C-alpha positions as CSV (number, residue, x, y, z in Angstrom):
1,M,0.0,-0.1,0.0
2,T,1.5,3.3,-1.0
3,L,0.2,6.9,-1.3
4,E,1.6,8.8,-4.4
5,L,1.4,12.3,-5.5
6,R,2.3,12.4,-9.0
7,H,3.2,15.9,-10.4
8,V,0.6,17.4,-8.1
9,T,0.0,21.2,-8.2
10,K,-2.6,23.4,-6.5
11,S,-3.5,27.0,-7.6
12,V,-6.2,29.3,-6.3
13,A,-7.3,32.4,-8.3
14,G,-4.0,32.3,-10.2
15,E,-1.9,32.0,-7.1
16,T,0.1,28.8,-6.6
17,H,-0.1,27.2,-3.2
18,I,1.5,23.9,-4.1
19,F,4.2,23.7,-6.8
20,E,4.8,20.6,-8.6
21,T,5.1,17.8,-6.2
22,D,6.2,14.1,-6.5
23,L,5.9,12.1,-3.3
24,V,5.7,8.4,-2.2
25,L,4.5,7.4,1.2
26,E,4.8,3.7,2.1
27,E,2.6,1.4,4.2
28,G,3.4,1.6,7.9
29,S,5.3,4.8,7.7
30,F,5.1,7.8,9.9
31,N,5.7,10.9,7.9
32,V,6.1,14.5,9.1
33,L,5.3,17.6,7.0
34,L,7.5,20.3,8.6
35,G,7.3,24.0,7.7
36,T,6.2,27.4,8.8
37,T,2.8,28.7,8.8
38,L,1.5,29.1,5.1
39,S,4.1,26.7,3.7
40,G,1.6,24.5,2.2
41,K,1.2,21.7,4.9
42,T,-2.6,21.8,5.3
43,T,-3.2,22.3,1.6
44,L,-1.1,19.0,1.0
45,L,-3.1,17.2,3.6
46,Q,-6.5,18.3,2.1
47,L,-5.3,17.0,-1.2
48,M,-4.2,13.6,0.3
49,A,-7.5,13.3,2.0
50,G,-9.7,14.1,-1.1
51,L,-11.1,17.3,0.7
52,D,-9.5,19.2,-2.3
53,R,-8.6,18.3,-5.8
54,P,-5.3,19.2,-7.4
55,S,-5.1,21.7,-10.2
56,R,-2.8,19.3,-12.0
57,G,-1.4,15.8,-11.3
58,E,-2.7,12.6,-9.9
59,I,-3.1,11.2,-6.5
60,W,-2.9,7.4,-6.3
61,F,-3.7,5.2,-3.3
62,R,-3.5,1.3,-3.1
63,G,-2.6,1.4,-6.7
64,Q,-5.6,3.2,-7.7
65,N,-6.0,6.8,-9.1
66,V,-8.2,8.5,-6.3
67,T,-7.7,12.0,-7.7
68,G,-11.5,12.5,-8.3
69,M,-12.7,10.2,-5.4
70,A,-14.9,11.8,-2.7
71,V,-13.4,11.7,0.8
72,Q,-16.4,9.6,2.0
73,K,-15.3,6.9,-0.3
74,R,-11.8,6.7,1.2
75,N,-10.8,5.1,4.5
76,V,-9.3,8.3,5.8
77,S,-9.2,10.0,9.1
78,M,-8.1,13.6,9.7
79,V,-7.6,15.6,12.8
80,Y,-7.2,19.5,12.8
81,Q,-5.6,21.8,15.2
82,Q,-9.0,23.3,15.9
83,F,-11.0,20.5,17.4
84,I,-14.2,19.4,15.7
85,N,-16.9,17.3,17.7
86,Y,-20.5,16.8,17.5
87,P,-22.0,19.1,20.5
88,H,-25.1,17.0,21.0
89,L,-23.1,13.8,21.5
90,T,-21.4,12.5,24.6
91,V,-17.5,12.0,24.3
92,Y,-18.2,8.2,24.1
93,E,-20.8,8.8,21.2
94,N,-18.3,11.1,19.4
95,I,-15.5,8.7,19.4
96,A,-17.8,5.8,18.5
97,S,-19.5,7.6,15.7
98,P,-17.4,6.4,12.8
99,L,-17.7,2.8,14.0
100,K,-21.4,3.1,14.1
101,V,-21.6,4.5,10.6
102,A,-19.4,1.5,9.6
103,G,-22.0,-1.0,11.0
104,M,-19.5,-2.4,13.5
105,D,-21.0,-4.6,16.4
106,R,-21.5,-3.2,19.7
107,A,-18.8,-5.2,21.6
108,E,-16.1,-4.3,19.2
109,I,-17.1,-0.6,19.4
110,E,-16.8,-0.7,23.2
111,R,-13.5,-2.4,23.1
112,R,-12.0,0.1,20.6
113,V,-13.5,3.2,22.4
114,G,-12.3,1.9,25.8
115,A,-8.8,1.4,24.6
116,V,-8.4,4.8,22.8
117,A,-10.0,6.6,25.7
118,E,-7.5,5.0,28.1
119,L,-4.6,6.1,25.9
120,L,-5.9,9.7,25.8
121,R,-7.0,10.0,29.4
122,L,-10.6,10.3,28.4
123,K,-12.3,7.5,30.4
124,P,-13.6,9.8,33.1
125,M,-15.3,12.1,30.5
126,L,-16.9,9.5,28.3
127,G,-20.4,10.5,29.5
128,R,-20.0,14.3,29.2
129,K,-20.9,16.6,26.3
130,P,-18.2,18.5,24.4
131,A,-19.4,21.8,26.1
132,E,-18.5,20.4,29.6
133,L,-14.9,19.7,28.4
134,S,-11.9,21.9,28.4
135,G,-10.2,22.8,25.1
136,G,-7.6,20.1,25.6
137,Q,-10.1,17.5,26.4
138,Q,-12.2,18.4,23.3
139,Q,-9.1,18.0,21.2
140,R,-8.2,14.7,22.7
141,T,-11.8,13.6,21.8
142,A,-11.3,14.6,18.2
143,I,-7.9,12.7,18.1
144,A,-9.6,9.7,19.6
145,R,-12.5,9.7,17.0
146,A,-9.6,9.5,14.3
147,L,-7.6,6.8,16.0
148,V,-10.4,4.5,16.7
149,K,-11.5,4.3,13.0
150,D,-8.3,2.3,12.2
151,S,-8.0,4.1,8.8
152,D,-5.7,3.4,6.0
153,L,-4.5,7.0,5.9
154,V,-4.4,9.1,9.1
155,L,-3.8,12.9,8.5
156,L,-2.9,15.1,11.5
157,D,-2.7,18.8,11.2
158,E,-0.9,20.1,14.2
159,P,-3.2,18.2,16.6
160,L,-1.3,18.7,19.7
161,A,-0.9,22.6,19.4
162,N,-3.9,23.4,21.6
163,L,-3.0,20.9,24.4
164,D,-1.3,21.6,27.7
165,Y,2.3,21.1,27.8
166,K,2.4,17.9,30.0
167,L,-0.4,16.2,27.9
168,R,1.4,17.4,24.7
169,E,4.7,15.7,25.8
170,E,3.0,12.4,26.8
171,L,1.3,12.3,23.4
172,R,4.4,13.0,21.5
173,D,5.9,9.8,23.0
174,E,2.7,7.8,22.6
175,L,1.6,8.6,19.0
176,P,4.4,6.7,17.2
177,R,4.1,3.8,19.4
178,L,0.3,3.8,18.8
179,F,0.7,3.5,15.0
180,A,3.8,1.3,15.2
181,G,1.8,-2.0,14.9
182,R,-0.7,-0.7,12.2
183,S,-0.5,-0.9,8.4
184,C,-1.8,2.6,7.9
185,I,0.1,5.6,6.5
186,V,0.4,8.5,8.9
187,V,1.1,12.1,7.9
188,Y,1.7,14.6,10.7
189,A,1.9,18.3,10.0
190,T,3.8,20.6,12.3
191,T,5.9,23.8,12.6
192,E,8.1,22.4,15.3
193,P,11.4,20.7,14.3
194,T,11.5,19.1,17.9
195,E,8.3,17.1,17.0
196,A,9.8,15.8,13.9
197,L,12.8,14.6,15.7
198,L,10.9,13.0,18.5
199,F,8.6,11.3,16.0
200,G,11.5,10.1,13.8
201,G,10.2,8.3,10.6
202,N,10.4,10.4,7.6
203,T,10.2,14.1,7.2
204,A,9.4,16.4,4.2
205,T,10.6,20.0,4.7
206,L,8.3,22.6,3.2
207,H,8.9,26.1,2.1
208,E,6.4,28.3,0.2
209,G,4.5,25.4,-1.4
210,R,7.6,23.4,-2.3
211,I,8.9,20.2,-0.7
212,T,12.6,21.0,-0.4
213,Q,13.7,17.5,0.9
214,F,12.2,14.3,2.0
215,G,13.7,11.3,3.7
216,P,14.5,9.8,7.0
217,T,14.2,12.4,9.6
218,G,17.7,12.0,11.1
219,T,19.2,12.3,7.7
220,I,17.3,15.5,6.8
221,Y,18.3,17.0,10.1
222,R,22.1,16.1,9.9
223,Q,22.6,16.6,6.2
224,P,20.2,19.3,4.8
225,K,20.8,19.3,1.1
226,D,20.4,23.0,0.9
227,L,20.1,26.1,3.1
228,I,16.3,26.4,3.0
229,S,16.0,22.8,4.2
230,A,18.4,23.6,7.0
231,Q,16.5,26.7,8.0
232,V,13.1,24.8,7.9
233,F,14.6,22.3,10.3
234,S,16.2,24.7,12.9
235,D,14.4,26.3,15.8
236,P,15.6,28.8,17.1
237,P,16.5,30.1,13.7
238,L,19.7,29.1,12.0
239,N,22.7,31.3,12.4
240,V,24.0,32.3,8.9
241,A,26.8,34.4,7.8
242,Q,28.6,35.0,4.6
243,V,32.2,33.9,4.7
244,T,35.4,33.5,2.7
245,K,37.1,30.1,2.8
246,Q,40.9,29.7,2.5
247,G,42.3,26.3,2.9
248,S,40.6,24.8,6.0
249,R,39.6,28.2,7.4
250,I,36.6,30.5,7.0
251,H,36.6,34.3,7.7
252,L,33.6,36.3,8.5
253,A,33.3,39.8,7.3
254,G,34.3,41.2,10.7
255,G,37.7,39.4,10.6
256,I,36.6,36.5,12.9
257,G,38.0,33.1,11.6
258,F,37.5,29.5,12.3
259,D,39.3,26.4,11.3
260,L,36.9,23.8,10.0
261,G,39.4,21.0,9.8
262,T,40.6,18.7,7.0
263,A,37.0,18.1,5.7
264,A,36.9,21.7,4.3
265,V,40.3,21.5,2.5
266,T,39.0,19.5,-0.5
267,L,36.3,22.4,-1.2
268,P,37.4,25.2,-3.6
269,D,38.4,28.6,-1.8
270,G,36.0,31.4,-2.2
271,P,32.8,32.8,-0.8
272,Y,30.3,30.5,1.0
273,T,27.3,30.7,3.2
274,W,28.2,29.4,6.8
275,A,25.5,28.2,9.1
276,I,25.3,26.7,12.6
277,R,22.3,26.0,14.8
278,A,21.8,27.9,18.1
279,H,22.5,24.8,20.3
280,H,26.0,24.5,18.9
281,I,26.8,28.0,20.2
282,T,26.9,27.7,24.0
283,P,28.4,29.4,27.1
284,E,29.9,26.0,28.1
285,S,33.6,25.8,27.6
286,H,34.8,22.9,25.4
287,P,38.6,22.3,24.8
288,G,39.7,23.1,21.3
289,Q,36.4,25.0,20.4
290,P,36.8,28.6,19.1
291,T,35.0,31.4,20.7
292,L,32.7,34.2,19.8
293,D,32.6,37.4,21.9
294,G,29.2,39.2,21.3
295,R,27.1,41.7,23.2
296,V,24.0,40.4,24.8
297,L,20.8,41.8,23.2
298,L,18.2,39.5,25.0
299,A,18.5,36.7,27.5
300,E,15.6,34.3,28.2
301,L,14.6,30.9,29.7
302,T,12.5,28.6,27.5
303,G,11.6,25.7,29.7
304,S,14.9,24.2,30.9
305,D,17.1,26.0,28.2
306,S,18.8,29.3,28.2
307,V,18.5,31.4,24.9
308,I,20.8,34.2,24.3
309,H,20.4,36.8,21.5
310,F,23.7,38.5,21.0
311,H,25.2,41.1,18.4
312,L,28.0,39.9,16.4
313,D,29.6,41.0,13.1
314,G,26.8,43.3,12.2
315,G,24.1,40.9,12.9
316,T,22.0,39.2,15.5
317,W,23.0,35.5,16.6
318,I,21.3,33.1,18.8
319,S,22.6,30.7,21.4
320,Q,20.8,27.9,23.1
321,S,22.1,25.8,25.8
322,H,20.6,23.4,28.5
323,G,20.4,24.9,32.1
324,V,20.2,28.4,33.5
325,H,23.0,30.7,32.1
326,P,22.5,34.3,33.4
327,F,23.6,37.1,31.1
328,D,22.7,40.7,31.4
329,V,21.5,42.6,28.5
330,G,24.3,44.8,27.2
331,A,27.0,42.5,28.7
332,E,29.8,40.8,26.7
333,A,29.3,37.1,26.5
334,R,31.9,34.5,25.5
335,L,30.5,31.7,23.7
336,Y,32.0,28.5,22.3
337,V,31.4,27.3,18.7
338,D,31.2,23.5,17.8
339,V,32.4,24.1,14.3
340,A,32.2,20.5,13.5
341,R,28.5,20.7,13.7
342,S,28.4,23.7,11.1
343,F,27.5,23.7,7.5
344,L,28.9,25.4,4.4
345,F,26.5,26.2,1.4
346,G,27.5,27.2,-2.1
347,A,26.3,30.3,-4.1
348,D,23.2,28.2,-5.2
349,G,22.3,27.4,-1.7
350,R,23.4,23.7,-2.0
351,L,25.1,21.9,0.9
352,M,28.9,21.8,0.1
353,G,30.2,20.5,3.6
354,G,29.4,19.8,7.0
355,S,27.1,17.5,9.0
356,E,25.4,17.4,12.5
C-alpha cells in the first residue's frame, strides 16, 4: 500500500499554493510535514484526504487513481488543530460515531472506544458533552475519534498545538508507538522541528509550497541538502553568515575566523554561506572549540534551556544551551562554537560541507 502524489500542483485564483510535487509514502510509515505557517502543509493534507482536488497531477492510493474520489469513499481520518466534535453527542458517542456508521458490532465498538479513551486519558469524561470539556479535552476527543477508526490513511494537522504542555509531551511519546503496529500511513503536519525529531520516521521540509527535501528524519536534520531545508529544520532560527574560505579556514566579514578541519580543505576556496544551529553555540567551555565574543541583546529561559540573542559581526546571533546561564542585557558574552556541527553552502544554496 502506498500513497503517491504524481506531479501534483494546486493553484487558487492564479496563485500557486503547491508547486509541482512528487511524493511516495509507504505502508506503515510515519511521515512529518515540517514547515512554517502558510508553507503548504494543510493544503497537502487536504489533497491527500480528498477534501480538495489538485489543479494538475494525480493522487494514487493502493494502486488506484483516487484524484476525483470523494473523501467519503476513502478510508481516511483527519484531525485538525481546531478540534471538531458533535456538540449534541457525549464523548463516548463522538468517538464511536465512525464505527457506528461502519456498522461495527457493539462489543467491538466498546473495546475500541475503551482502548483509545484509556490512551488519551478520556475515560472519566466518556459521559460528558463537548461543552462540558476543556479545550484540551475536546481536542483529545477529536484525536480519539480519528484513531479509533483504524483508517488506511491518518492525517494529523498540528493536532497537539492546543493541548497543555504535559499532555502534549505524553502524546508526542505515545503517538508513534500507537501507530507502530498498524499498516496505515500516517502524515503529521507541524511547525516544530522538535516534534519531527521526536517522532522519527520520515520528514518532508516545506517552504512556500515546495517540498525541499524528503527522507529519514535524522538524515534530513544532519544533512540538509540546501540552506532552505536547514532553515526549516532549525528552531531557534539558524545562524547564517557570509564567509570566505581559504584552505581549512573560514573568515567572517568582521575578521573573525575558524578552522573547519581537514574536511573543508577539499572544497574550492572562495565565498560561501556558513550556518550553525543555536544549540551548537553555547556558554559551556569545550577544549579546542573557538570562541565568539558578542554583546547580549536578549537573554531568556525557555523551559529548561537558556536562549541568548547577541550582536556579532553586524548581525544578531542566537545561542541555546541546557540549564540556566544568566547574562545581563548589554554585557559581553563569551560563547563556544562547535564548528564540526556547522554547514557550508555554495552560491546556489546547496550543501557543500558539514554535518550534524
